[in-house]
All heavy atoms as TSV, in Angstrom:
chain	resi	resn	atom	element	x	y	z
A	1	THR	N	N	33.646	24.295	-17.779
A	1	THR	CA	C	32.615	23.293	-17.560
A	1	THR	C	C	33.276	22.025	-17.041
A	1	THR	O	O	34.264	21.572	-17.599
A	1	THR	CB	C	31.890	22.964	-18.877
A	1	THR	OG1	O	31.367	24.170	-19.408
A	1	THR	CG2	C	30.766	21.978	-18.641
A	2	GLU	N	N	32.711	21.487	-15.974
A	2	GLU	CA	C	33.240	20.247	-15.425
A	2	GLU	C	C	32.415	19.071	-15.929
A	2	GLU	O	O	31.212	19.185	-16.136
A	2	GLU	CB	C	33.188	20.278	-13.902
A	2	GLU	CG	C	34.071	21.366	-13.307
A	2	GLU	CD	C	34.035	21.329	-11.792
A	2	GLU	OE1	O	33.742	20.263	-11.237
A	2	GLU	OE2	O	34.276	22.371	-11.199
A	3	ILE	N	N	33.073	17.981	-16.142
A	3	ILE	CA	C	32.404	16.773	-16.611
A	3	ILE	C	C	32.432	15.756	-15.479
A	3	ILE	O	O	33.465	15.499	-14.884
A	3	ILE	CB	C	33.098	16.201	-17.862
A	3	ILE	CG1	C	33.015	17.225	-19.002
A	3	ILE	CG2	C	32.477	14.868	-18.259
A	3	ILE	CD1	C	33.772	16.804	-20.228
A	4	TYR	N	N	31.257	15.220	-15.186
A	4	TYR	CA	C	31.142	14.210	-14.141
A	4	TYR	C	C	30.798	12.874	-14.777
A	4	TYR	O	O	30.032	12.800	-15.736
A	4	TYR	CB	C	30.021	14.571	-13.147
A	4	TYR	CG	C	30.294	15.834	-12.388
A	4	TYR	CD1	C	29.755	17.045	-12.806
A	4	TYR	CD2	C	31.075	15.818	-11.245
A	4	TYR	CE1	C	29.982	18.213	-12.107
A	4	TYR	CE2	C	31.308	16.981	-10.530
A	4	TYR	CZ	C	30.758	18.176	-10.962
A	4	TYR	OH	O	30.999	19.327	-10.253
A	5	THR	N	N	31.358	11.832	-14.230
A	5	THR	CA	C	30.985	10.495	-14.683
A	5	THR	C	C	30.246	9.797	-13.545
A	5	THR	O	O	30.546	9.996	-12.372
A	5	THR	CB	C	32.223	9.660	-15.070
A	5	THR	OG1	O	33.087	9.586	-13.945
A	5	THR	CG2	C	32.959	10.290	-16.233
A	6	LEU	N	N	29.263	9.035	-13.904
A	6	LEU	CA	C	28.476	8.290	-12.925
A	6	LEU	C	C	28.694	6.802	-13.128
A	6	LEU	O	O	28.773	6.316	-14.241
A	6	LEU	CB	C	26.984	8.604	-13.083
A	6	LEU	CG	C	26.541	10.036	-12.825
A	6	LEU	CD1	C	25.068	10.185	-13.170
A	6	LEU	CD2	C	26.783	10.416	-11.385
A	7	SER	N	N	28.785	6.113	-12.027
A	7	SER	CA	C	28.854	4.657	-12.110
A	7	SER	C	C	27.472	4.090	-11.803
A	7	SER	O	O	26.557	4.807	-11.413
A	7	SER	CB	C	29.877	4.127	-11.108
A	7	SER	OG	O	29.400	4.300	-9.789
A	8	LEU	N	N	27.324	2.797	-11.941
A	8	LEU	CA	C	26.047	2.169	-11.614
A	8	LEU	C	C	25.730	2.310	-10.132
A	8	LEU	O	O	24.577	2.318	-9.733
A	8	LEU	CB	C	26.074	0.691	-11.996
A	8	LEU	CG	C	26.046	0.398	-13.481
A	8	LEU	CD1	C	26.155	-1.104	-13.725
A	8	LEU	CD2	C	24.776	0.935	-14.108
A	9	HIS	N	N	26.743	2.448	-9.303
A	9	HIS	CA	C	26.529	2.613	-7.866
A	9	HIS	C	C	25.936	3.983	-7.540
A	9	HIS	O	O	25.323	4.161	-6.505
A	9	HIS	CB	C	27.830	2.409	-7.097
A	9	HIS	CG	C	28.366	1.027	-7.241
A	9	HIS	ND1	N	27.784	-0.055	-6.623
A	9	HIS	CD2	C	29.405	0.546	-7.948
A	9	HIS	CE1	C	28.464	-1.138	-6.933
A	9	HIS	NE2	N	29.447	-0.811	-7.734
A	10	ASP	N	N	26.120	4.949	-8.417
A	10	ASP	CA	C	25.592	6.294	-8.194
A	10	ASP	C	C	24.135	6.433	-8.639
A	10	ASP	O	O	23.454	7.367	-8.240
A	10	ASP	CB	C	26.428	7.332	-8.958
A	10	ASP	CG	C	27.861	7.387	-8.462
A	10	ASP	OD1	O	28.061	7.172	-7.253
A	10	ASP	OD2	O	28.750	7.637	-9.276
A	11	ALA	N	N	23.668	5.515	-9.444
A	11	ALA	CA	C	22.321	5.627	-10.007
A	11	ALA	C	C	21.269	5.277	-8.961
A	11	ALA	O	O	21.485	4.444	-8.090
A	11	ALA	CB	C	22.188	4.694	-11.208
A	12	LEU	N	N	20.129	5.939	-9.056
A	12	LEU	CA	C	19.009	5.622	-8.175
A	12	LEU	C	C	18.249	4.433	-8.751
A	12	LEU	O	O	18.168	4.267	-9.965
A	12	LEU	CB	C	18.056	6.816	-8.072
A	12	LEU	CG	C	18.585	8.037	-7.348
A	12	LEU	CD1	C	17.591	9.186	-7.471
A	12	LEU	CD2	C	18.836	7.738	-5.884
A	13	PRO	N	N	17.671	3.605	-7.899
A	13	PRO	CA	C	16.873	2.490	-8.428
A	13	PRO	C	C	15.619	3.003	-9.125
A	13	PRO	O	O	15.123	4.076	-8.811
A	13	PRO	CB	C	16.519	1.672	-7.184
A	13	PRO	CG	C	16.750	2.565	-6.025
A	13	PRO	CD	C	17.735	3.611	-6.445
A	14	ILE	N	N	15.139	2.238	-10.072
A	14	ILE	CA	C	13.941	2.584	-10.829
A	14	ILE	C	C	12.818	1.658	-10.385
A	14	ILE	O	O	12.982	0.446	-10.341
A	14	ILE	CB	C	14.179	2.415	-12.350
A	14	ILE	CG1	C	15.357	3.253	-12.819
A	14	ILE	CG2	C	12.920	2.729	-13.136
A	14	ILE	CD1	C	15.152	4.736	-12.708
A	15	CYS	N	N	11.682	2.242	-10.063
A	15	CYS	CA	C	10.522	1.448	-9.651
A	15	CYS	C	C	10.012	0.676	-10.862
A	15	CYS	O	O	9.763	1.267	-11.910
A	15	CYS	CB	C	9.435	2.364	-9.086
A	15	CYS	SG	S	7.953	1.472	-8.574
A	16	PRO	N	N	9.814	-0.637	-10.732
A	16	PRO	CA	C	9.336	-1.417	-11.878
A	16	PRO	C	C	7.882	-1.137	-12.248
A	16	PRO	O	O	7.453	-1.443	-13.349
A	16	PRO	CB	C	9.509	-2.864	-11.417
A	16	PRO	CG	C	9.512	-2.811	-9.941
A	16	PRO	CD	C	10.077	-1.472	-9.568
A	17	ARG	N	N	7.124	-0.523	-11.347
A	17	ARG	CA	C	5.710	-0.272	-11.618
A	17	ARG	C	C	5.480	1.063	-12.298
A	17	ARG	O	O	4.731	1.155	-13.246
A	17	ARG	CB	C	4.924	-0.349	-10.328
A	17	ARG	CG	C	5.015	-1.748	-9.760
A	17	ARG	CD	C	3.932	-2.034	-8.805
A	17	ARG	NE	N	4.056	-3.423	-8.417
A	17	ARG	CZ	C	4.031	-3.852	-7.199
A	17	ARG	NH1	N	3.847	-3.007	-6.230
A	17	ARG	NH2	N	4.164	-5.124	-6.940
A	18	CYS	N	N	6.079	2.124	-11.776
A	18	CYS	CA	C	5.806	3.453	-12.347
A	18	CYS	C	C	7.012	4.007	-13.107
A	18	CYS	O	O	6.929	5.068	-13.689
A	18	CYS	CB	C	5.376	4.424	-11.246
A	18	CYS	SG	S	6.660	4.799	-10.041
A	19	HIS	N	N	8.114	3.305	-13.077
A	19	HIS	CA	C	9.336	3.671	-13.798
A	19	HIS	C	C	9.921	5.012	-13.361
A	19	HIS	O	O	10.506	5.736	-14.163
A	19	HIS	CB	C	9.104	3.657	-15.308
A	19	HIS	CG	C	8.580	2.360	-15.793
A	19	HIS	ND1	N	9.321	1.212	-15.802
A	19	HIS	CD2	C	7.348	2.003	-16.240
A	19	HIS	CE1	C	8.600	0.217	-16.251
A	19	HIS	NE2	N	7.387	0.664	-16.520
A	20	ARG	N	N	9.737	5.350	-12.080
A	20	ARG	CA	C	10.343	6.561	-11.525
A	20	ARG	C	C	11.565	6.177	-10.704
A	20	ARG	O	O	11.599	5.128	-10.085
A	20	ARG	CB	C	9.363	7.276	-10.608
A	20	ARG	CG	C	8.172	7.837	-11.307
A	20	ARG	CD	C	7.267	8.481	-10.314
A	20	ARG	NE	N	6.090	9.014	-10.986
A	20	ARG	CZ	C	5.420	10.043	-10.558
A	20	ARG	NH1	N	5.758	10.646	-9.463
A	20	ARG	NH2	N	4.370	10.471	-11.233
A	21	ALA	N	N	12.514	7.066	-10.688
A	21	ALA	CA	C	13.683	6.853	-9.832
A	21	ALA	C	C	13.294	7.191	-8.398
A	21	ALA	O	O	12.510	8.099	-8.147
A	21	ALA	CB	C	14.830	7.747	-10.287
A	22	PHE	N	N	13.827	6.423	-7.443
A	22	PHE	CA	C	13.534	6.692	-6.044
A	22	PHE	C	C	14.748	6.352	-5.202
A	22	PHE	O	O	15.588	5.553	-5.584
A	22	PHE	CB	C	12.300	5.922	-5.573
A	22	PHE	CG	C	12.471	4.420	-5.557
A	22	PHE	CD1	C	12.792	3.761	-4.382
A	22	PHE	CD2	C	12.298	3.676	-6.697
A	22	PHE	CE1	C	12.946	2.388	-4.360
A	22	PHE	CE2	C	12.444	2.309	-6.687
A	22	PHE	CZ	C	12.770	1.654	-5.520
A	23	ALA	N	N	14.826	6.993	-4.049
A	23	ALA	CA	C	15.926	6.737	-3.134
A	23	ALA	C	C	15.505	5.654	-2.153
A	23	ALA	O	O	14.351	5.585	-1.740
A	23	ALA	CB	C	16.287	8.010	-2.381
A	24	GLY	N	N	16.418	4.822	-1.791
A	24	GLY	CA	C	16.124	3.780	-0.819
A	24	GLY	C	C	16.496	2.412	-1.344
A	24	GLY	O	O	16.901	2.259	-2.486
A	25	ARG	N	N	16.326	1.447	-0.486
A	25	ARG	CA	C	16.709	0.089	-0.861
A	25	ARG	C	C	15.512	-0.830	-1.053
A	25	ARG	O	O	15.659	-2.030	-1.097
A	25	ARG	CB	C	17.620	-0.495	0.219
A	25	ARG	CG	C	18.924	0.235	0.320
A	25	ARG	CD	C	19.758	-0.346	1.421
A	25	ARG	NE	N	21.018	0.360	1.489
A	25	ARG	CZ	C	22.174	-0.184	1.199
A	25	ARG	NH1	N	22.242	-1.440	0.872
A	25	ARG	NH2	N	23.269	0.532	1.272
A	26	ARG	N	N	14.336	-0.296	-1.124
A	26	ARG	CA	C	13.150	-1.115	-1.305
A	26	ARG	C	C	13.001	-1.490	-2.771
A	26	ARG	O	O	13.581	-0.869	-3.647
A	26	ARG	CB	C	11.921	-0.356	-0.830
A	26	ARG	CG	C	12.028	-0.050	0.637
A	26	ARG	CD	C	10.727	0.474	1.167
A	26	ARG	NE	N	10.802	0.530	2.603
A	26	ARG	CZ	C	10.718	1.645	3.312
A	26	ARG	NH1	N	10.531	2.780	2.709
A	26	ARG	NH2	N	10.801	1.601	4.611
A	27	ARG	N	N	12.132	-2.454	-3.027
A	27	ARG	CA	C	11.960	-2.915	-4.406
A	27	ARG	C	C	11.017	-2.038	-5.214
A	27	ARG	O	O	11.048	-2.051	-6.436
A	27	ARG	CB	C	11.498	-4.362	-4.450
A	27	ARG	CG	C	10.178	-4.617	-3.806
A	27	ARG	CD	C	9.771	-6.083	-3.862
A	27	ARG	NE	N	8.467	-6.262	-3.286
A	27	ARG	CZ	C	7.339	-6.092	-3.943
A	27	ARG	NH1	N	7.363	-5.751	-5.198
A	27	ARG	NH2	N	6.180	-6.252	-3.340
A	28	ILE	N	N	10.122	-1.269	-4.518
A	28	ILE	CA	C	9.237	-0.330	-5.213
A	28	ILE	C	C	9.244	0.999	-4.478
A	28	ILE	O	O	9.591	1.066	-3.303
A	28	ILE	CB	C	7.789	-0.867	-5.346
A	28	ILE	CG1	C	7.170	-1.133	-3.982
A	28	ILE	CG2	C	7.735	-2.093	-6.230
A	28	ILE	CD1	C	5.713	-1.537	-4.031
A	29	CYS	N	N	8.850	2.066	-5.160
A	29	CYS	CA	C	8.867	3.398	-4.564
A	29	CYS	C	C	7.749	3.543	-3.531
A	29	CYS	O	O	6.820	2.738	-3.473
A	29	CYS	CB	C	8.762	4.480	-5.637
A	29	CYS	SG	S	7.155	4.555	-6.454
A	30	ASN	N	N	7.837	4.572	-2.705
A	30	ASN	CA	C	6.852	4.794	-1.644
A	30	ASN	C	C	5.443	4.973	-2.198
A	30	ASN	O	O	4.474	4.487	-1.622
A	30	ASN	CB	C	7.231	6.016	-0.803
A	30	ASN	CG	C	8.420	5.745	0.083
A	30	ASN	OD1	O	8.727	4.598	0.387
A	30	ASN	ND2	N	9.091	6.796	0.496
A	31	ARG	N	N	5.325	5.703	-3.304
A	31	ARG	CA	C	4.004	5.949	-3.890
A	31	ARG	C	C	3.340	4.641	-4.306
A	31	ARG	O	O	2.169	4.394	-3.990
A	31	ARG	CB	C	4.144	6.881	-5.085
A	31	ARG	CG	C	2.817	7.323	-5.636
A	31	ARG	CD	C	2.996	8.346	-6.755
A	31	ARG	NE	N	2.214	7.867	-7.869
A	31	ARG	CZ	C	2.623	7.736	-9.101
A	31	ARG	NH1	N	3.825	8.067	-9.424
A	31	ARG	NH2	N	1.847	7.290	-10.028
A	32	CYS	N	N	4.070	3.792	-4.984
A	32	CYS	CA	C	3.512	2.514	-5.429
A	32	CYS	C	C	3.234	1.603	-4.241
A	32	CYS	O	O	2.258	0.858	-4.243
A	32	CYS	CB	C	4.444	1.834	-6.419
A	32	CYS	SG	S	4.488	2.651	-8.029
A	33	ARG	N	N	4.066	1.662	-3.217
A	33	ARG	CA	C	3.840	0.847	-2.023
A	33	ARG	C	C	2.553	1.272	-1.318
A	33	ARG	O	O	1.768	0.435	-0.859
A	33	ARG	CB	C	5.027	0.934	-1.067
A	33	ARG	CG	C	4.903	-0.040	0.083
A	33	ARG	CD	C	6.190	-0.286	0.826
A	33	ARG	NE	N	7.193	0.721	0.673
A	33	ARG	CZ	C	7.417	1.696	1.556
A	33	ARG	NH1	N	6.695	1.801	2.637
A	33	ARG	NH2	N	8.379	2.562	1.349
A	34	GLU	N	N	2.313	2.586	-1.251
A	34	GLU	CA	C	1.077	3.073	-0.636
A	34	GLU	C	C	-0.146	2.632	-1.428
A	34	GLU	O	O	-1.159	2.228	-0.851
A	34	GLU	CB	C	1.114	4.592	-0.523
A	34	GLU	CG	C	2.080	5.093	0.527
A	34	GLU	CD	C	2.279	6.602	0.480
A	34	GLU	OE1	O	1.612	7.269	-0.329
A	34	GLU	OE2	O	3.113	7.089	1.256
A	35	VAL	N	N	-0.061	2.686	-2.749
A	35	VAL	CA	C	-1.171	2.238	-3.598
A	35	VAL	C	C	-1.411	0.745	-3.379
A	35	VAL	O	O	-2.562	0.292	-3.258
A	35	VAL	CB	C	-0.879	2.538	-5.086
A	35	VAL	CG1	C	-1.868	1.836	-6.005
A	35	VAL	CG2	C	-0.874	4.029	-5.332
A	36	GLU	N	N	-0.335	-0.024	-3.291
A	36	GLU	CA	C	-0.430	-1.461	-3.065
A	36	GLU	C	C	-1.077	-1.766	-1.713
A	36	GLU	O	O	-1.935	-2.634	-1.600
A	36	GLU	CB	C	0.971	-2.060	-3.133
A	36	GLU	CG	C	1.033	-3.551	-3.104
A	36	GLU	CD	C	2.462	-4.028	-3.258
A	36	GLU	OE1	O	3.196	-4.028	-2.257
A	36	GLU	OE2	O	2.840	-4.385	-4.378
A	37	GLN	N	N	-0.685	-1.024	-0.678
A	37	GLN	CA	C	-1.242	-1.230	0.655
A	37	GLN	C	C	-2.726	-0.870	0.702
A	37	GLN	O	O	-3.519	-1.558	1.353
A	37	GLN	CB	C	-0.463	-0.430	1.693
A	37	GLN	CG	C	0.916	-0.999	1.962
A	37	GLN	CD	C	1.762	-0.108	2.839
A	37	GLN	OE1	O	1.436	1.054	3.075
A	37	GLN	NE2	N	2.877	-0.635	3.318
A	38	GLU	N	N	-3.118	0.209	0.016
A	38	GLU	CA	C	-4.530	0.594	-0.031
A	38	GLU	C	C	-5.360	-0.469	-0.749
A	38	GLU	O	O	-6.465	-0.790	-0.329
A	38	GLU	CB	C	-4.704	1.950	-0.724
A	38	GLU	CG	C	-4.401	3.120	0.173
A	38	GLU	CD	C	-5.338	3.203	1.360
A	38	GLU	OE1	O	-6.570	3.047	1.192
A	38	GLU	OE2	O	-4.848	3.408	2.471
A	39	ALA	N	N	-4.832	-1.010	-1.835
A	39	ALA	CA	C	-5.546	-2.052	-2.572
A	39	ALA	C	C	-5.704	-3.298	-1.702
A	39	ALA	O	O	-6.769	-3.922	-1.689
A	39	ALA	CB	C	-4.809	-2.397	-3.862
A	40	LEU	N	N	-4.661	-3.645	-0.962
A	40	LEU	CA	C	-4.731	-4.793	-0.066
A	40	LEU	C	C	-5.746	-4.552	1.042
A	40	LEU	O	O	-6.532	-5.437	1.384
A	40	LEU	CB	C	-3.358	-5.088	0.525
A	40	LEU	CG	C	-3.255	-6.287	1.456
A	40	LEU	CD1	C	-3.645	-7.559	0.710
A	40	LEU	CD2	C	-1.852	-6.399	2.019
A	41	LYS	N	N	-5.768	-3.341	1.573
A	41	LYS	CA	C	-6.728	-2.997	2.624
A	41	LYS	C	C	-8.154	-3.125	2.103
A	41	LYS	O	O	-9.024	-3.693	2.770
A	41	LYS	CB	C	-6.468	-1.572	3.112
A	41	LYS	CG	C	-7.398	-1.100	4.191
A	41	LYS	CD	C	-7.090	0.325	4.577
A	41	LYS	CE	C	-8.141	0.888	5.505
A	41	LYS	NZ	N	-7.994	2.309	5.714
A	42	ARG	N	N	-8.400	-2.610	0.898
A	42	ARG	CA	C	-9.744	-2.704	0.305
A	42	ARG	C	C	-10.140	-4.159	0.074
A	42	ARG	O	O	-11.266	-4.560	0.356
A	42	ARG	CB	C	-9.813	-1.927	-0.999
A	42	ARG	CG	C	-9.976	-0.434	-0.806
A	42	ARG	CD	C	-10.317	0.262	-2.100
A	42	ARG	NE	N	-9.357	0.045	-3.166
A	42	ARG	CZ	C	-8.243	0.757	-3.331
A	42	ARG	NH1	N	-7.953	1.735	-2.504
A	42	ARG	NH2	N	-7.428	0.504	-4.328
A	43	SER	N	N	-9.217	-4.969	-0.424
A	43	SER	CA	C	-9.553	-6.368	-0.684
A	43	SER	C	C	-9.805	-7.108	0.630
A	43	SER	O	O	-10.680	-7.979	0.688
A	43	SER	CB	C	-8.471	-7.056	-1.512
A	43	SER	OG	O	-7.265	-7.157	-0.784
A	44	ASN	N	N	-9.089	-6.768	1.697
A	44	ASN	CA	C	-9.343	-7.379	2.997
A	44	ASN	C	C	-10.714	-6.987	3.523
A	44	ASN	O	O	-11.422	-7.820	4.105
A	44	ASN	CB	C	-8.264	-6.983	4.014
A	44	ASN	CG	C	-6.958	-7.698	3.777
A	44	ASN	OD1	O	-6.909	-8.716	3.105
A	44	ASN	ND2	N	-5.888	-7.159	4.337
A	45	GLU	N	N	-11.101	-5.738	3.325
A	45	GLU	CA	C	-12.422	-5.286	3.768
A	45	GLU	C	C	-13.525	-6.018	3.009
A	45	GLU	O	O	-14.531	-6.415	3.598
A	45	GLU	CB	C	-12.552	-3.779	3.591
A	45	GLU	CG	C	-11.701	-2.976	4.564
A	45	GLU	CD	C	-11.629	-1.500	4.225
A	45	GLU	OE1	O	-12.134	-1.096	3.155
A	45	GLU	OE2	O	-11.066	-0.750	5.038
A	46	VAL	N	N	-13.346	-6.203	1.721
A	46	VAL	CA	C	-14.337	-6.924	0.915
A	46	VAL	C	C	-14.422	-8.375	1.384
A	46	VAL	O	O	-15.514	-8.938	1.535
A	46	VAL	CB	C	-13.986	-6.847	-0.589
A	46	VAL	CG1	C	-14.837	-7.801	-1.409
A	46	VAL	CG2	C	-14.128	-5.432	-1.093
A	47	TYR	N	N	-13.279	-8.996	1.651
A	47	TYR	CA	C	-13.249	-10.376	2.120
A	47	TYR	C	C	-13.962	-10.503	3.464
A	47	TYR	O	O	-14.772	-11.410	3.670
A	47	TYR	CB	C	-11.807	-10.864	2.225
A	47	TYR	CG	C	-11.683	-12.255	2.765
A	47	TYR	CD1	C	-11.973	-13.367	1.979
A	47	TYR	CD2	C	-11.295	-12.480	4.085
A	47	TYR	CE1	C	-11.873	-14.650	2.475
A	47	TYR	CE2	C	-11.186	-13.764	4.590
A	47	TYR	CZ	C	-11.480	-14.839	3.780
A	47	TYR	OH	O	-11.385	-16.107	4.274
A	48	GLU	N	N	-13.669	-9.580	4.400
A	48	GLU	CA	C	-14.306	-9.621	5.716
A	48	GLU	C	C	-15.823	-9.438	5.595
A	48	GLU	O	O	-16.588	-10.109	6.292
A	48	GLU	CB	C	-13.708	-8.559	6.634
A	48	GLU	CG	C	-12.289	-8.878	7.061
A	48	GLU	CD	C	-11.615	-7.741	7.792
A	48	GLU	OE1	O	-12.272	-6.714	8.082
A	48	GLU	OE2	O	-10.419	-7.870	8.090
A	49	TYR	N	N	-16.262	-8.557	4.718
A	49	TYR	CA	C	-17.692	-8.344	4.498
A	49	TYR	C	C	-18.334	-9.617	3.943
A	49	TYR	O	O	-19.401	-10.035	4.397
A	49	TYR	CB	C	-17.905	-7.162	3.546
A	49	TYR	CG	C	-19.354	-6.876	3.250
A	49	TYR	CD1	C	-20.193	-6.382	4.230
A	49	TYR	CD2	C	-19.870	-7.105	1.985
A	49	TYR	CE1	C	-21.535	-6.118	3.958
A	49	TYR	CE2	C	-21.199	-6.847	1.700
A	49	TYR	CZ	C	-22.027	-6.349	2.693
A	49	TYR	OH	O	-23.340	-6.095	2.422
A	50	ALA	N	N	-17.672	-10.255	2.999
A	50	ALA	CA	C	-18.201	-11.489	2.420
A	50	ALA	C	C	-18.284	-12.589	3.478
A	50	ALA	O	O	-19.254	-13.354	3.516
A	50	ALA	CB	C	-17.328	-11.945	1.255
A	51	MET	N	N	-17.295	-12.664	4.352
A	51	MET	CA	C	-17.320	-13.676	5.409
A	51	MET	C	C	-18.438	-13.401	6.411
A	51	MET	O	O	-19.077	-14.329	6.910
A	51	MET	CB	C	-15.967	-13.755	6.115
A	51	MET	CG	C	-14.838	-14.233	5.215
A	51	MET	SD	S	-15.162	-15.799	4.393
A	51	MET	CE	C	-15.252	-16.894	5.766
A	52	ALA	N	N	-18.708	-12.129	6.699
A	52	ALA	CA	C	-19.799	-11.774	7.608
A	52	ALA	C	C	-21.146	-12.139	6.977
A	52	ALA	O	O	-22.030	-12.679	7.659
A	52	ALA	CB	C	-19.755	-10.283	7.944
A	53	LEU	N	N	-21.313	-11.880	5.686
A	53	LEU	CA	C	-22.544	-12.271	4.995
A	53	LEU	C	C	-22.716	-13.788	4.994
A	53	LEU	O	O	-23.819	-14.302	5.198
A	53	LEU	CB	C	-22.545	-11.755	3.555
A	53	LEU	CG	C	-22.720	-10.250	3.367
A	53	LEU	CD1	C	-22.634	-9.910	1.887
A	53	LEU	CD2	C	-24.038	-9.786	3.937
A	54	ARG	N	N	-21.616	-14.494	4.782
A	54	ARG	CA	C	-21.669	-15.964	4.788
A	54	ARG	C	C	-22.075	-16.485	6.163
A	54	ARG	O	O	-22.893	-17.400	6.282
A	54	ARG	CB	C	-20.307	-16.519	4.369
A	54	ARG	CG	C	-20.159	-18.010	4.410
A	54	ARG	CD	C	-21.052	-18.644	3.366
A	54	ARG	NE	N	-21.007	-20.076	3.469
A	54	ARG	CZ	C	-20.725	-20.868	2.462
A	54	ARG	NH1	N	-20.456	-20.348	1.280
A	54	ARG	NH2	N	-20.727	-22.151	2.619
A	55	ALA	N	N	-21.508	-15.911	7.220
A	55	ALA	CA	C	-21.848	-16.325	8.581
A	55	ALA	C	C	-23.323	-16.052	8.863
A	55	ALA	O	O	-24.011	-16.890	9.468
A	55	ALA	CB	C	-20.960	-15.614	9.593
A	56	GLN	N	N	-23.817	-14.914	8.427
A	56	GLN	CA	C	-25.235	-14.581	8.615
A	56	GLN	C	C	-26.123	-15.551	7.841
A	56	GLN	O	O	-27.144	-16.021	8.350
A	56	GLN	CB	C	-25.512	-13.145	8.171
A	56	GLN	CG	C	-26.929	-12.687	8.428
A	56	GLN	CD	C	-27.251	-12.624	9.907
A	56	GLN	OE1	O	-26.479	-12.097	10.686
A	56	GLN	NE2	N	-28.392	-13.157	10.290
A	57	TYR	N	N	-25.722	-15.871	6.630
A	57	TYR	CA	C	-26.470	-16.817	5.807
A	57	TYR	C	C	-26.532	-18.185	6.491
A	57	TYR	O	O	-27.599	-18.811	6.562
A	57	TYR	CB	C	-25.826	-16.926	4.423
A	57	TYR	CG	C	-26.387	-18.048	3.578
A	57	TYR	CD1	C	-27.623	-17.916	2.960
A	57	TYR	CD2	C	-25.685	-19.232	3.418
A	57	TYR	CE1	C	-28.142	-18.948	2.190
A	57	TYR	CE2	C	-26.198	-20.271	2.654
A	57	TYR	CZ	C	-27.425	-20.123	2.052
A	57	TYR	OH	O	-27.938	-21.138	1.305
A	58	GLU	N	N	-25.395	-18.662	6.987
A	58	GLU	CA	C	-25.341	-19.956	7.667
A	58	GLU	C	C	-26.203	-19.947	8.924
A	58	GLU	O	O	-26.910	-20.922	9.206
A	58	GLU	CB	C	-23.888	-20.320	8.007
A	58	GLU	CG	C	-23.023	-20.599	6.796
A	58	GLU	CD	C	-23.449	-21.832	6.018
A	58	GLU	OE1	O	-23.978	-22.781	6.622
A	58	GLU	OE2	O	-23.256	-21.836	4.787
A	59	ALA	N	N	-26.175	-18.852	9.689
A	59	ALA	CA	C	-26.980	-18.741	10.901
A	59	ALA	C	C	-28.472	-18.756	10.549
A	59	ALA	O	O	-29.276	-19.436	11.212
A	59	ALA	CB	C	-26.624	-17.473	11.672
A	60	ASP	N	N	-28.848	-18.020	9.512
A	60	ASP	CA	C	-30.244	-17.988	9.070
A	60	ASP	C	C	-30.678	-19.359	8.570
A	60	ASP	O	O	-31.811	-19.795	8.811
A	60	ASP	CB	C	-30.455	-16.944	7.976
A	60	ASP	CG	C	-30.369	-15.517	8.489
A	60	ASP	OD1	O	-30.403	-15.336	9.718
A	60	ASP	OD2	O	-30.260	-14.604	7.651
A	61	LYS	N	N	-29.805	-20.061	7.895
A	61	LYS	CA	C	-30.107	-21.369	7.354
A	61	LYS	C	C	-30.359	-22.376	8.492
A	61	LYS	O	O	-31.278	-23.181	8.425
A	61	LYS	CB	C	-28.942	-21.835	6.477
A	61	LYS	CG	C	-29.237	-23.042	5.625
A	61	LYS	CD	C	-28.185	-23.204	4.569
A	61	LYS	CE	C	-27.377	-24.459	4.837
A	61	LYS	NZ	N	-26.394	-24.720	3.805
A	62	GLN	N	N	-29.556	-22.289	9.549
A	62	GLN	CA	C	-29.731	-23.191	10.687
A	62	GLN	C	C	-31.027	-22.898	11.440
A	62	GLN	O	O	-31.652	-23.812	11.968
A	62	GLN	CB	C	-28.549	-23.089	11.650
A	62	GLN	CG	C	-27.297	-23.748	11.132
A	62	GLN	CD	C	-26.154	-23.637	12.111
A	62	GLN	OE1	O	-26.220	-22.973	13.127
A	62	GLN	NE2	N	-25.061	-24.329	11.766
A	63	ARG	N	N	-31.435	-21.640	11.474
A	63	ARG	CA	C	-32.666	-21.267	12.158
A	63	ARG	C	C	-33.906	-21.490	11.289
A	63	ARG	O	O	-35.021	-21.369	11.766
A	63	ARG	CB	C	-32.620	-19.793	12.580
A	63	ARG	CG	C	-31.736	-19.562	13.801
A	63	ARG	CD	C	-31.855	-18.149	14.285
A	63	ARG	NE	N	-30.893	-17.358	13.499
A	63	ARG	CZ	C	-31.031	-16.082	13.205
A	63	ARG	NH1	N	-32.078	-15.418	13.599
A	63	ARG	NH2	N	-30.114	-15.451	12.506
A	64	GLY	N	N	-33.686	-21.767	10.026
A	64	GLY	CA	C	-34.798	-22.004	9.127
A	64	GLY	C	C	-35.419	-20.740	8.570
A	64	GLY	O	O	-36.538	-20.737	8.073
A	65	VAL	N	N	-34.682	-19.654	8.621
A	65	VAL	CA	C	-35.158	-18.374	8.105
A	65	VAL	C	C	-34.757	-18.264	6.638
A	65	VAL	O	O	-33.621	-18.537	6.271
A	65	VAL	CB	C	-34.574	-17.193	8.918
A	65	VAL	CG1	C	-35.025	-15.858	8.341
A	65	VAL	CG2	C	-34.926	-17.324	10.376
A	66	GLY	N	N	-35.680	-17.801	5.807
A	66	GLY	CA	C	-35.361	-17.508	4.428
A	66	GLY	C	C	-35.340	-18.684	3.584
A	66	GLY	O	O	-35.084	-19.211	2.729
């Protein structure tokens, strides 16, 4: 049986969000990054929808509708 020793340089980084080991030099793993990007996309869509409703409200208000 052979015994191997590992240094800190051999260890894979651990994602702070899901606590899984991952390869690469990023701060979070690919899975968590994808979840983060999807959440950001959804929040941007909600923001854009709210801004469109606000613009419609302002236009209706100027025309005296409603």
